[in-house]
C-alpha positions as CSV (number, residue, x, y, z in Angstrom):
1,X,-0.1,0.0,0.0
2,X,2.8,2.4,0.5
3,X,4.2,1.6,-2.8
4,X,0.7,2.5,-4.4
5,X,0.4,5.6,-2.3
6,X,3.7,6.8,-3.5
7,X,2.9,6.3,-6.8
8,X,-0.1,8.1,-6.7
9,X,1.8,11.2,-5.4
10,X,3.9,10.4,-8.5
11,X,0.9,10.8,-11.0
12,X,0.0,14.0,-9.2
13,X,3.4,15.1,-10.2
14,X,3.7,13.6,-13.7
15,X,0.3,15.0,-14.9
16,X,0.8,18.5,-14.1
17,X,0.6,20.3,-17.4
18,X,4.1,21.2,-17.6
19,X,5.5,17.9,-16.8
20,X,3.1,16.4,-19.4
21,X,4.6,19.0,-21.9
22,X,8.1,17.6,-21.1
23,X,7.0,14.0,-21.3
24,X,5.2,14.7,-24.7
25,X,8.4,16.6,-25.9
26,X,10.7,13.8,-24.8
27,X,8.7,10.6,-26.5
28,X,8.3,12.7,-29.5
29,X,12.2,13.7,-30.0
30,X,13.1,10.2,-28.6
31,X,11.0,8.5,-31.6
32,X,12.3,10.8,-33.9
33,X,15.9,9.8,-33.1
34,X,15.2,6.3,-32.6
35,X,14.2,6.4,-36.3
36,X,17.4,8.1,-37.3
37,X,20.0,5.1,-38.3
38,X,22.8,4.9,-35.9
39,X,21.8,7.3,-33.4
40,X,20.4,6.2,-30.3
41,X,19.0,7.1,-27.1
42,X,22.6,7.6,-25.4
43,X,23.7,10.0,-28.1
44,X,20.4,11.7,-27.7
45,X,20.6,12.2,-24.0
46,X,24.0,13.2,-24.0
47,X,23.4,15.7,-26.6
48,X,20.5,17.3,-24.4
49,X,22.5,17.3,-21.2
50,X,24.0,20.8,-21.6
51,X,20.7,22.5,-22.6
52,X,18.6,21.1,-19.9
53,X,21.1,22.4,-17.1
54,X,19.1,25.1,-15.8
55,X,15.9,23.0,-16.2
56,X,14.0,21.7,-13.3
57,X,15.3,18.3,-12.2
58,X,11.9,16.3,-12.3
59,X,10.9,18.0,-15.3
60,X,14.5,17.2,-17.1
61,X,14.3,13.5,-16.1
62,X,10.6,12.9,-16.9
63,X,11.9,14.2,-20.6
64,X,15.1,12.0,-20.5
65,X,12.9,9.1,-19.7
66,X,10.7,9.9,-22.6
67,X,13.6,10.2,-24.7
68,X,15.0,6.7,-23.6
69,X,11.6,4.9,-24.2
70,X,10.9,6.7,-27.5
71,X,14.3,5.7,-28.9
72,X,13.3,2.4,-27.9
73,X,9.8,2.6,-30.0
74,X,11.4,4.4,-32.7
75,X,14.2,2.1,-33.6
76,X,11.9,-0.4,-34.9
77,X,10.6,2.0,-37.9
78,X,14.1,2.0,-39.7
79,X,14.7,-1.7,-38.7
80,X,11.4,-2.5,-40.4
81,X,11.4,0.1,-43.5
82,X,15.0,0.4,-44.1
83,X,16.5,-2.5,-42.8
84,X,18.9,-0.3,-40.9
85,X,18.7,-0.7,-36.8
86,X,18.4,3.1,-35.3
87,X,20.1,1.3,-32.2
88,X,21.4,-1.9,-31.2
89,X,18.1,-3.3,-29.4
90,X,16.4,-3.3,-32.8
91,X,18.9,-5.4,-34.5
92,X,16.8,-8.5,-34.4
93,X,13.6,-6.7,-35.5
94,X,15.1,-6.0,-38.7
95,X,15.5,-9.7,-39.4
96,X,12.0,-10.5,-40.0
97,X,10.4,-7.2,-40.1
98,X,12.3,-5.9,-42.9
99,X,11.2,-9.1,-44.8
100,X,7.5,-8.3,-44.0
101,X,7.8,-4.8,-45.6
102,X,9.3,-6.5,-48.6
103,X,6.1,-8.5,-48.8
104,X,4.0,-5.3,-48.1
105,X,3.0,-6.0,-44.5
106,X,5.2,-3.3,-43.2
107,X,2.1,-1.7,-41.7
108,X,1.3,-4.9,-39.9
109,X,5.2,-5.2,-38.5
110,X,5.0,-1.6,-37.2
111,X,1.8,-2.3,-35.5
112,X,3.1,-5.4,-33.9
113,X,6.0,-3.5,-32.6
114,X,4.1,-0.5,-31.4
115,X,1.4,-2.6,-29.4
116,X,3.9,-5.0,-28.3
117,X,6.1,-2.0,-26.8
118,X,3.2,-0.5,-25.3
119,X,2.1,-3.8,-23.8
120,X,5.8,-4.6,-22.7
121,X,6.5,-1.0,-21.5
122,X,3.3,-1.0,-19.4
123,X,3.8,-4.4,-17.8
124,X,7.7,-3.7,-17.0
125,X,7.0,-0.2,-15.5
126,X,4.4,-2.5,-13.1
127,X,7.6,-4.6,-12.1
128,X,9.6,-1.4,-11.9
129,X,7.2,0.2,-9.3
130,X,7.5,-2.7,-7.1
131,X,11.2,-3.7,-7.7
132,X,12.7,-0.7,-7.1
133,X,11.5,-0.4,-3.3
134,X,12.6,-3.8,-2.8
135,X,16.2,-3.0,-4.4
136,X,16.1,0.0,-1.9
137,X,15.4,-2.4,1.2
138,X,18.4,-4.5,0.2
139,X,21.0,-1.5,-0.4
140,X,19.9,-0.3,3.0
141,X,21.9,-3.4,4.2
142,X,25.2,-2.2,2.7
143,X,28.2,-0.5,4.2
144,X,31.3,1.0,2.3
145,X,32.6,-2.4,2.0
146,X,29.4,-3.7,0.4
147,X,29.0,-0.8,-1.9
148,X,32.6,-1.1,-3.1
149,X,32.2,-4.5,-4.1
150,X,28.8,-3.8,-5.7
151,X,30.8,-1.0,-7.6
152,X,33.5,-3.7,-8.8
153,X,30.7,-6.0,-9.8
154,X,29.0,-3.3,-12.2
155,X,32.7,-2.1,-13.4
156,X,33.6,-5.6,-14.4
157,X,30.4,-6.7,-15.9
158,X,29.8,-3.7,-18.0
159,X,33.7,-4.1,-19.3
160,X,33.3,-7.9,-19.8
161,X,29.8,-8.1,-21.5
162,X,30.0,-5.0,-23.7
163,X,32.5,-5.6,-26.7
164,X,34.2,-8.3,-28.2
165,X,37.3,-8.4,-26.3
166,X,38.2,-8.1,-22.7
167,X,41.5,-6.5,-22.9
168,X,39.8,-3.7,-25.0
169,X,36.8,-3.4,-22.5
170,X,39.4,-3.1,-19.7
171,X,41.6,-0.4,-21.6
172,X,38.1,1.6,-22.1
173,X,37.6,1.3,-18.2
174,X,40.8,2.5,-17.5
175,X,40.6,5.5,-19.6
176,X,37.5,6.4,-17.7
177,X,39.1,5.5,-14.3
178,X,42.1,7.8,-15.0
179,X,39.8,10.7,-16.4
180,X,37.9,10.2,-13.0
181,X,41.1,11.0,-10.8
182,X,42.0,14.3,-12.4
183,X,41.0,17.2,-10.2
184,X,41.5,17.7,-6.4
185,X,41.4,14.7,-3.9
186,X,38.7,15.6,-1.5
187,X,40.7,13.7,1.2
188,X,44.0,15.4,0.7
189,X,43.0,18.5,-1.0
190,X,46.0,17.9,-3.4
191,X,45.6,18.4,-7.1
192,X,45.9,15.1,-9.3
193,X,46.5,15.1,-13.1
194,X,45.5,18.7,-13.8
195,X,48.9,19.7,-15.9
196,X,48.9,23.0,-14.2
197,X,45.5,23.9,-15.9
198,X,43.2,26.0,-13.2
199,X,39.7,24.9,-15.0
200,X,40.9,21.2,-14.2
201,X,40.8,21.7,-10.6
202,X,37.2,20.9,-10.4
203,X,37.7,17.4,-12.5
204,X,36.7,16.9,-15.8
205,X,33.0,17.4,-16.2
206,X,31.1,14.5,-16.9
207,X,28.8,16.1,-19.2
208,X,31.6,17.3,-21.6
209,X,32.9,13.7,-21.5
210,X,29.4,12.2,-22.3
211,X,29.0,14.6,-25.2
212,X,32.7,14.2,-26.6
213,X,32.3,10.4,-26.4
214,X,28.9,9.7,-27.6
215,X,27.8,12.7,-29.8
216,X,30.9,13.7,-31.2
217,X,32.8,10.5,-31.4
218,X,29.7,8.5,-32.6
219,X,28.8,11.1,-35.1
220,X,32.5,11.4,-36.5
221,X,32.4,7.4,-36.7
222,X,29.2,7.4,-38.6
223,X,30.2,10.0,-41.0
224,X,33.5,8.2,-41.5
225,X,31.4,5.2,-42.5
226,X,28.9,6.8,-44.5
227,X,28.5,5.7,-48.1
228,X,26.8,8.0,-50.6
229,X,24.3,5.5,-51.6
230,X,20.8,5.5,-52.5
231,X,18.8,3.7,-49.5
232,X,15.5,1.8,-50.4
233,X,12.7,2.7,-47.9
234,X,9.7,0.6,-48.2
235,X,6.6,2.2,-48.3
236,X,3.9,1.6,-45.9
237,X,1.1,0.0,-47.7
238,X,-2.6,-0.8,-47.2
239,X,-4.2,-0.7,-43.5
240,X,-2.2,-0.2,-40.5
241,X,-4.5,-2.9,-38.5
242,X,-3.6,-6.3,-37.5
243,X,-5.9,-9.0,-38.8
244,X,-7.5,-11.5,-36.1
245,X,-4.5,-14.0,-37.0
246,X,-1.8,-11.3,-36.6
247,X,-3.3,-10.8,-33.0
248,X,-3.6,-14.6,-32.4
249,X,0.3,-14.8,-33.3
250,X,1.4,-11.8,-31.5
251,X,0.1,-11.8,-28.1
252,X,2.2,-14.4,-26.6
253,X,5.4,-13.5,-27.9
254,X,4.4,-9.8,-26.3
255,X,4.3,-11.5,-22.7
256,X,7.3,-13.7,-23.2
257,X,9.3,-10.8,-24.3
258,X,8.2,-8.8,-21.4
259,X,9.3,-11.7,-19.1
260,X,12.7,-12.0,-20.5
261,X,13.4,-8.1,-21.1
262,X,12.5,-7.0,-17.6
263,X,15.0,-8.8,-15.4
264,X,17.9,-8.7,-17.7
265,X,17.8,-5.3,-18.3
266,X,18.0,-5.0,-14.7
267,X,21.3,-7.2,-14.4
268,X,24.6,-5.3,-14.8
269,X,25.3,-4.9,-18.5
270,X,22.2,-7.1,-19.4
271,X,21.1,-4.3,-21.6
272,X,18.4,-4.9,-24.7
273,X,20.5,-6.9,-26.9
274,X,20.5,-10.1,-24.9
275,X,16.9,-10.5,-24.3
276,X,16.0,-9.3,-27.9
277,X,18.2,-12.2,-29.3
278,X,16.9,-14.6,-26.5
279,X,13.3,-13.8,-27.3
280,X,14.0,-14.7,-31.1
281,X,15.4,-17.9,-30.3
282,X,12.5,-18.7,-27.9
283,X,10.1,-17.7,-30.6
284,X,11.6,-19.6,-33.2
285,X,11.8,-22.7,-30.9
286,X,7.8,-22.5,-29.7
287,X,6.3,-21.2,-33.1
288,X,4.3,-24.0,-34.9
289,X,5.9,-22.3,-38.1
290,X,9.5,-22.2,-37.5
291,X,10.2,-22.3,-41.2
292,X,8.6,-18.6,-41.5
293,X,11.7,-17.0,-39.4
294,X,14.1,-15.1,-41.5
295,X,11.2,-14.7,-44.1
296,X,8.7,-12.3,-42.4
297,X,7.3,-14.2,-39.3
298,X,5.3,-11.7,-37.3
299,X,6.3,-13.4,-34.0
300,X,9.7,-12.5,-34.5
301,X,9.1,-8.9,-34.7
302,X,6.4,-9.2,-31.9
303,X,8.8,-10.9,-29.1
304,X,12.0,-8.9,-29.6
305,X,10.5,-5.6,-29.5
306,X,8.4,-6.5,-26.5
307,X,11.8,-7.6,-24.8
308,X,13.5,-4.4,-25.9
309,X,11.2,-2.1,-24.3
310,X,10.9,-4.0,-21.2
311,X,14.7,-4.0,-21.0
312,X,14.2,-0.4,-20.9
313,X,12.3,-0.5,-17.8
314,X,14.4,-2.9,-16.1
315,X,17.8,-0.6,-16.7
316,X,15.9,2.0,-14.5
317,X,15.5,-0.2,-11.5
318,X,19.3,-0.6,-10.6
319,X,20.2,3.2,-11.6
320,X,17.3,4.7,-9.4
321,X,17.8,2.2,-6.4
322,X,21.1,1.4,-6.3
323,X,22.8,4.2,-8.4
324,X,24.3,1.6,-10.8
325,X,24.0,2.1,-14.5
326,X,23.6,-1.4,-16.5
327,X,23.8,0.6,-20.0
328,X,25.2,3.3,-21.8
329,X,22.2,5.3,-22.0
330,X,21.6,4.7,-18.0
331,X,25.4,5.9,-17.6
332,X,24.8,9.3,-19.2
333,X,21.6,9.5,-17.1
334,X,23.4,9.0,-13.8
335,X,25.8,11.7,-15.2
336,X,22.7,13.9,-15.6
337,X,21.7,13.0,-11.9
338,X,25.1,14.2,-10.8
339,X,25.0,17.3,-13.0
340,X,22.0,18.3,-10.5
341,X,23.9,17.2,-7.5
342,X,21.8,14.2,-6.8
343,X,22.8,10.7,-6.2
344,X,20.6,7.8,-7.3
345,X,20.1,5.1,-4.6
346,X,18.3,4.3,-1.3
347,X,18.9,8.0,0.0
348,X,17.3,9.5,-3.0
349,X,13.7,7.8,-2.3
350,X,13.6,9.4,0.8
351,X,15.3,12.8,0.2
352,X,13.4,13.6,-3.2
353,X,10.6,11.0,-3.3
354,X,8.7,13.8,-5.6
355,X,11.6,13.3,-8.6
356,X,11.6,9.4,-8.1
357,X,8.0,8.8,-8.0
358,X,7.2,11.4,-10.5
359,X,9.6,10.0,-13.1
360,X,8.2,6.4,-12.4
361,X,4.5,7.5,-13.1
362,X,5.7,9.5,-16.2
363,X,6.8,6.1,-17.8
364,X,3.3,5.2,-17.7
365,X,2.0,8.1,-19.2
366,X,4.8,8.1,-21.6
367,X,3.7,4.5,-22.8
368,X,0.1,5.8,-23.7
369,X,1.5,8.8,-25.5
370,X,4.1,6.8,-27.7
371,X,1.3,4.2,-28.7
372,X,-1.0,7.3,-29.9
373,X,2.3,8.7,-31.7
374,X,3.7,5.7,-33.2
375,X,0.3,4.1,-35.0
376,X,-1.2,7.1,-36.7
377,X,2.0,8.7,-37.4
378,X,4.2,6.3,-38.8
379,X,4.4,8.0,-42.5
380,X,5.7,11.1,-40.7
381,X,8.6,9.3,-39.2
382,X,9.5,7.6,-42.3
383,X,10.0,11.2,-44.1
384,X,12.5,11.8,-41.3
385,X,14.6,9.2,-42.6
386,X,14.9,11.5,-46.0
387,X,16.9,13.7,-44.0
388,X,20.3,14.3,-45.6
389,X,23.2,12.4,-43.6
390,X,25.7,15.2,-43.8
391,X,23.1,17.6,-42.8
392,X,22.2,15.6,-39.9
393,X,26.0,15.0,-38.8
394,X,26.9,18.4,-39.3
395,X,24.0,19.9,-37.0
396,X,24.7,17.5,-34.4
397,X,28.4,18.5,-34.0
398,X,27.6,21.9,-34.2
399,X,24.9,21.4,-31.3
400,X,27.2,19.4,-28.9
401,X,29.9,22.2,-29.6
402,X,27.4,25.0,-28.6
403,X,26.0,23.0,-25.7
404,X,29.3,22.1,-24.4
405,X,30.4,25.8,-24.3
406,X,27.4,26.9,-22.6
407,X,28.1,24.7,-19.7
408,X,30.8,27.2,-18.2
409,X,31.4,29.6,-21.0
410,X,34.6,28.0,-20.9
411,X,37.4,27.5,-24.0
412,X,38.8,24.7,-22.2
413,X,35.8,22.8,-22.2
414,X,35.6,22.8,-25.7
415,X,39.3,21.8,-26.2
416,X,38.3,18.7,-23.9
417,X,35.2,18.1,-25.9
418,X,37.0,17.5,-29.3
419,X,39.9,15.6,-27.5
420,X,37.5,13.4,-25.9
421,X,35.5,13.1,-29.3
422,X,38.5,12.3,-31.4
423,X,39.4,9.8,-28.7
424,X,35.9,8.0,-29.0
425,X,36.4,8.0,-32.7
426,X,39.6,6.3,-32.5
427,X,38.2,3.9,-29.9
428,X,35.2,2.8,-32.3
429,X,37.6,2.7,-35.2
430,X,39.8,0.1,-33.0
431,X,36.7,-1.8,-31.6
432,X,37.1,-0.6,-28.2
433,X,33.6,-0.2,-26.4
434,X,33.4,3.3,-25.0
435,X,30.7,2.5,-22.5
436,X,33.1,0.9,-19.7
437,X,34.7,4.4,-20.4
438,X,31.8,6.4,-19.2
439,X,31.1,3.8,-16.2
440,X,34.5,4.4,-15.1
441,X,34.5,7.9,-15.1
442,X,31.1,8.0,-13.1
443,X,31.6,5.1,-10.8
444,X,35.4,5.2,-10.2
445,X,35.5,8.3,-7.7
446,X,32.4,6.9,-6.2
447,X,34.0,3.4,-5.6
448,X,37.3,5.2,-4.5
449,X,35.4,7.0,-2.0
450,X,33.7,3.8,-0.2
451,X,37.2,1.8,-0.5
452,X,38.8,4.5,1.7
453,X,35.8,4.7,4.0
454,X,36.1,1.0,4.4
455,X,39.8,1.1,5.3
456,X,39.2,3.8,7.4
457,X,36.7,2.2,9.7
458,X,38.7,-1.4,9.7
459,X,41.8,0.7,10.6
460,X,43.4,-0.3,7.3
461,X,42.5,-3.9,7.4
462,X,41.9,-5.1,3.9
463,X,40.1,-8.4,5.0
464,X,37.3,-6.3,5.7
465,X,36.0,-7.0,2.1
466,X,36.4,-10.8,2.6
467,X,34.9,-11.1,6.0
468,X,31.6,-9.3,5.3
469,X,29.4,-12.3,3.5
470,X,27.6,-9.8,1.0
471,X,30.9,-8.3,0.2
472,X,32.7,-11.6,-0.2
473,X,29.9,-12.8,-2.5
474,X,30.0,-9.8,-4.9
475,X,33.8,-10.1,-5.4
476,X,33.7,-13.7,-5.9
477,X,30.9,-12.8,-8.8
478,X,33.3,-9.9,-10.3
479,X,36.2,-12.9,-10.1
480,X,34.1,-15.4,-11.9
481,X,33.0,-12.9,-14.4
482,X,36.6,-12.2,-15.5
483,X,37.9,-15.8,-15.0
484,X,35.0,-17.6,-16.4
485,X,34.9,-16.3,-20.3
486,X,38.8,-16.9,-20.3
487,X,38.5,-20.4,-19.0
488,X,35.9,-20.9,-21.3
489,X,37.4,-19.7,-24.5
490,X,40.5,-21.6,-23.5
491,X,38.6,-24.9,-23.4
492,X,37.0,-24.1,-26.8
493,X,40.5,-23.7,-28.3
494,X,41.5,-27.0,-27.0
495,X,38.7,-28.6,-28.0
496,X,38.9,-27.4,-31.4
497,X,42.6,-28.4,-31.6
498,X,41.9,-31.6,-30.6
499,X,39.1,-31.8,-33.2
500,X,41.4,-31.0,-35.9
501,X,43.8,-34.0,-35.0
């Protein structure tokens, strides 16, 4: 009952005219951006961070959440009509969704994606409503040693899961940790790695790094790979409504996709890619028509899209309750919290319940707005795909540069922005994931604080991390996440070598 009362107060916040306007703005911008190939929610939130600096926090986060949900919705449009996923969670949707469009059933593919996203997003938001307070109760049992171990798990999982190579992931993580050390040490008052630049005494602004890595770096990389070729967009034909058979084949995949997406999205580095691929495999296994998969099966669109949007709600649970980002977009949203001087976690539920529950309530509202936007306005989103890429990329770079400068009206910020942006471009060219860098920058200083507190309480005894059961369990999980992939990879190589003999 306490949770329902808190949610009711959240609706009172979310349904104010101003917050409704920001929710509508967020889902509209998110959908439009999700439609654009290669521009995902992380880039969009990073790009908007500088211009929301003077907004009231609740309104800003309602808009950010709308952008996140909207981008998850919008990614299906470009996957289905252009066979080019707008963001990574829509990769699986492109397989059968584009085949449906080629057969003249693009409207039905978009409809099952939109309705499935609404169903999954609504159910997953209910899960978030009740899961977040439970996580808060668990977090209240944590001391400095447990928090340090939890952050180690988050750092390791994001590093190990994102990207194809553990060494590359670790390299990205260490870059982020190094950037987080710049500035004055809060305990000793000594300047660290400032290179004599006075503007660096307060550290490198997380917003500058986020915009540099995601907006500048991603845009330069996309522009470098752009080919001046005519892209074929399959027109939406006929009625957008699904037939009775389409409904019958879609509703179970919607529910199964939700059941996969929400819990996996809540795991560190679970993201949206893993549940969408799992949903595709599950639907193919359970379908009475497995031969249609890869050729335009509607279940292969319904299930993964539901999993994609359920994962978006799952990502917000550990972010709000524990302060842990489990995806690139969550890391950017954590940077946004810190921009306002807020630290997500159990204390935020007590110190600023209006923001937390207003944000959660806005997700229910946003799901309804997205359903209204996506079904009738699909032809409008198709026109967004016709924006010339050079104009798009140039506009993003100009917008990112102006936004970064307005933060502090400081030329040093522009230099840092473009150095970080070029670093992000090089990292992408070399296949180094950028998400561990952002997570390392954000969680590194926090982990350092908890490490020092734990050692201070134990009078310098490092065994404190192994004598506390929860801390020991979390550090063991972190060690297994690093060791297990190496062992399995070596065993596969040995097995392949023995098979060759």
